[in-house]
N, C-alpha and C positions, 0 to 999 in steps of 0.2 A: 596852198594855202599860204599867204603872208600876211606880217602884222607890223605894229610899230610897236619899238617900247617906251610908253607913257612915265614910267616911274621907276627908278632903282630906288633901292631899299638896303639897306644893311642895321642890323642890331646888335649895337656891340657887347651890350650886357644880355644875357637870355634872359625871356619874358618880364624887361623894359623897354618900353616906349625906345622907337628905333629913329634913324634919321632917314633921309633921302638926299642923295647924293647923281649929282650932274652925270660922272661919268667914274667907272671902275673898271680894276681888271679883274677877270674869272680865271683864277686858279682850280690844278684837280686837285683834289682831297678838301678843301678850305673854301669854297666859291669865292665870295667878296672878301676880300682883306680886312678880316677884323671883325666880319660878321660871326657873330655870338664865338667874342676874343674871350669876355671874362661871364662868370655864372654864379649862383648861391648852393653854397654848401650849409648841408644843416648840423645839429651835433653828432650824428650819426654817421657824417662823410658820405651823405647820398647830394645830387645835386637835387632842387629843388627850385620847381617855377610858380609861373601863375594858375597852373594846372592844380597845385596844391594851395599856394595864396596869390587868390585873385589880385588881392591890393597891390602887389607890384608891378601892375599895369600904371597904378598911380604917377608912378615914374622913369624919367627919362635919360638916355646914356645918347652920350655925343663923343669921338673922338676930339683929340685937345689938337691933334696933328696924322699927316695921312700916317695909316698902317701899311706898311709894305712886307710882301712875302707872308710868313704865320708868326708875321711880330704881333705884338698885343701895345702899343702903348697907350699911355695913362687914358681914361675919359674921365669926363666931368655927369654927373648921376645930378640931374633937378629931381628936387623932391616936394610931394603934394602942397607945404606950403613956399613953393617959389624958392626954397632957397637952394646952394651949389654946392658941391665937395666935389674933389678930385679923388681917384680910385687909388692914389696911393696917400689919401690923408689918412693920420691911425684912427680915426673916429669912424669912417664910413661906414665898415662894418655895422655897428652900432647903428645907425641912423636906418640903414638896410632894416636892421633886426626891429627899430622901433615901427615901422611902416607895418611889416611884417606880421608882427605882433609874437614873434618867435626868434629864436637867435641864427643868425644865418651868417655865412662869412662870404664876402668876394672873393672868389680866387680867379687867376688868369688860367686858360687853357695851357694844358702839356702836352708834350710828344705822346705818340701813342705806345711809345714802350713801357711809359709807366702804367703799365693795368691795373696796378692796384687802386691808385688813384680815380678811375671810370668805374670800378667793379659795383655794383649794386651790394648792399649791405639785406636788403630784405628780399624776400623772395617774390619775382613777379607772378604771383598766382592770379586766376580767375577775378576774387573780387579787386585785385588791385589794378587790373586792366578795366576793369569795368569801372574803378572812379577815374581812370585815367582819360577815358574815353568820354567818360561826364554822361553814361548812359542809365536810362529810368529801366526798372525792375522788369518790364516787357518788350525792352530793345535787345535786337540780337547784337554780337562780338561784332564789328568791323572786319570784312574781307582782308588782311594784311599779304594775301601770297604774290601779289606782285611785286612786291619790294624781293621776291628770291628768299631761298634757305642762305645763305650768306649772312645777309643782313640780320633777318632774324635769329639769328644763334648770336650772333655779336650782339644784340639788345637782349636777349634773353640774361646775358651772363652781365651786361654794363651798361652806364645809365645813358650813354651815347655810345655812337662809332668812337673807337680809341681814338684820342688827339682833335676830337672836337666835341662841340657840344651840341649838336644836330639833333633831332629826334631821328632823322633817317639820313639822307644827303644833302649835297652841299648847297643845290639851287633850288628853290619854290619858286614857283610861274603861276599867276591867275592873269586869266583875262577880263576886259571890262565886259564882252559881253555877260561872261558868266555873272558878273557883280549886276548888271542890268535884268537879267533876267531872275534872279533869286530879289531883287527889287520888285520884282512887277508881283512876285509870289506873294511876297510880304509887305505889302506898301504904307504899313505904319510902323513899319523898322526903320533904323538908319545901316542901312547895308553901305559900309566904307571898306577900303581896301585895308586900312591899320588894321580892324578885326582880322583881317587874315595872315599878315604878315609878311607878305611874300616879298623876294628879292626884286626880281622881275613883272610887272604892268604891263601888259601889253595889249593893245588894240589890236583884231584881227579884223581881215577885208568881210568875214560871213562869218556864220553860225550863230548858235543860240548858247551851247557851252561848248567849245570848240576845242577845250581841253580831252574831251572824251574821244576825241579822235587820233590823239598825236601819242597813244600808248607805245613806245618801241620806237617811234621815229628821232631822228638825228634834226636838229635845229641849227640853224647858221645864224648866229645875230652877233653884229661887229665883227671883231676878226675873233670869236671864238664857236668852238662848236661843241652843242651839248647835246644828251640824249635822256628820252625821255621813259624814266623806267617806272614811276607807277601812278596812279591817282593819290592826291594828296587826304588822307585822311584825317578830318577834323575833330576835335576834341572842347571841351567847355570853356576853354581861353574865348573861342569867338562871341560867347553871349556875354562875358564878364565886360562893367564898365571900365572906359580909360578916356581921357581929355572931355572931351564935350558927349560922348557917345555911352548911351543910358546900357545897364544890364537888361538885356531882350534872351530869355532861351527859347524864342519861340526860333531863333536861327538854328540852331541845334538841333529841335525835332523835326524844323522841317529838311532839312538835309538828311537826318535819319530816316527818316517817312519815304522822301523823295528819291536820293540820288546819293544811296547808299553807305551814305553819312559822307560821302565825296566834295570836296570842292577844292579846285587848282590840280597840280602838277609836281611832282617830284623828277627834280632832272641833275643830271650827273655830267661832269666834266670830260669830255672828250679829250678836245684841243684847247688849253688857254687861249688867252685874246683880253681885248679891250671893248667893252659893251659901254654908250652912252645913249642917253635920255633920245629920242629921236630915230635910234637906229631902227634900220630894217631889220625884221625876224623870218627866215623863207626858211620852210618845211620841208627838208629832202626825202 
C-alpha cells in the first residue's frame, strides 16, 4: 500500500487555527517542530482548548520564523476581527480571553521535567471524559486501549504527555479517502481537513478508509520512519465552526454510530527525517 503526501500542517497554538507548510522536519517526541508549541491555561493552571471553549477556533496562529528543534519562537495570532498580535505582546492573553469569554494565559511548551506545569488540577472522572469526547447520554465512551497503558497512565495524571501539548502522540494522519467516505454519508455537511487538524493529509492508492488497515504498521515517508500507534478518537471540536465552516453536530454523531468515534491515525516517530508535500508514503 502506498500514498502521496497532499498537505502538511502544524498548529502553533493548541486549538487555534494552524498553518500549512510545504516542507518540515519530523522529530521524535515533538513531531513537526513548533506544532502545539503554545497552549492556553486557565486560572486553575490547567490547559484549556476548543474542547471546552469552541470560540478559540475563530483565531489563527502562524510562526514569524521557522522553529528549530524544540524551540518555540514568537507566533502571530490573528483574531476574528482581523487584527493581529504577536505572542510576546503583553496584551495577547487579554485579547484571547476576550474571544474565549474567560481568563486565559498564553504559555509556551516547557521541558518534560517540569511535571507540575503539566499536572491535572481537576480529576479526570467519567463525567469529565464524557464531556471531553462530546458524548450524548446514550453514547458509549470510546475505546482508548490501543494507546497502551503507558500513555493512558500519563494522561490520567497530566493534561498532556509531559514536554508537549499533544492529546496523545506526536503525529496525526488523515487520508483523503476517509474524508471522501464521510462526505458521501453526509452530503449536506462540509467535510474539510481543517476540522480534523491532521499533520499529514495523504492520498492512498486504494481503500475506503485505509488508516484502519495501518494499526501497528511502520510508514516510510520522505526520510522519516513513523509507526501507527492507534486510531485517532475524535471529540466535539470537529463539529465546531471555524473560518467558513459551520457548526455541524452530525459529523460526530455519525462517527460515534458508524466508526467507533474514530477517524485518522495517531503516529509515533521511529526515525526522524524530512517530509515535503508530494512525497511518497510507503507502508512497510
